[in-house]
N, C-alpha and C positions, 0 to 999 in steps of 0.2 A: 377407234378415235377419228372424226373428222377433222380435215384440214380447215379452215377458213380461204377461200380465195380472196384476195384483194385486190382489188383494180388498181393497175398499174400505169404508166404512159411514159413512152419510152421519148429518147432527144428527137426523134423525128415526129415526134405526135402522136404514134401507134398506140392503139390502146389496147390491153389485154389484161387477164387476169391469171394471177400467179399465187398457190400457197405457200411459196417458199420463199427465201431472200433473193432467189436468182433474177438477177435483172437481165436478163437475154431476153430480147424482143423475138416471138416467134413469126412477125412479119418480117423484121429485118435479118434475122438467122436464115428466112426461102429468099430474102433478094441478096444476100452477101454469100450463097451456097457458091463454092467452087466449083469448077466445071473442067475434066479430064486433069484431075488430082485426087492422089489417092485420099485426101481430106473430103472431097466429096461420096466418097463411101461411107462416112462414118457418120454418126448421130451427132446431132448438133450440140449438144455440153460434151461428149467427145472431143472433135471440131474444134468447138472454142477454147478446151482446157488444153489443147496443143499448142495452137497458137497463141495462147496468151503465155505459154511455158518456154515459145518462141522455137517451136519444132513444126515447120511448116515444109518440109522437105526429106523425102526418104533417106536421104543423105544423113541430113542431121538426125534422123527417128535411130539410126542404124547405131548410133554413138550412144545410146541407152539399152539396158537391159531391160526384159518384159516386167520384171519385177519394180523397176526406176518410175517405169510407165504408168505402171497402176498406182502408182502411190499419188498420183495426180489426182488431185479432185476433177471428177467429171469423167475418168476412166473407168470403165468395167471390164471385166471379162469376157464380155461378150466382143467388145473393140479388138482384141487380140487377134482372132482368126481374119480379120481383115486387114490388120496391119502386117501381119506375118506373110500373107499373099501375097498383098502389095508390094511388099520385101524383096519376095522370091522371085517376083515377075520380072525384077532387073539385077538380080543375083545378087542381093544384100539379106542379111540378117539381122535379129536384135543382135547385139554384145552379149558374149555368154560372159 
């Protein structure tokens, strides 16, 4: 089944095509990508999902179990090793 991509325009006027209902603008995502933070190591969907859930620091991330994080829409199993590594670098881990 082929998904039809529709033209979308973000609040800043950037035009892009998406086949899903996701409103994340690729241009805005690139402009807003954080630097020198664990979030910058994640894909845009994972990063946006965490930020939307209020998880923007490793201290906050460490208060969740891996299972809880995977329940957040936009987070997939490929993001977990990146998060584990980032937590480990500062002596933290996911909640058990």
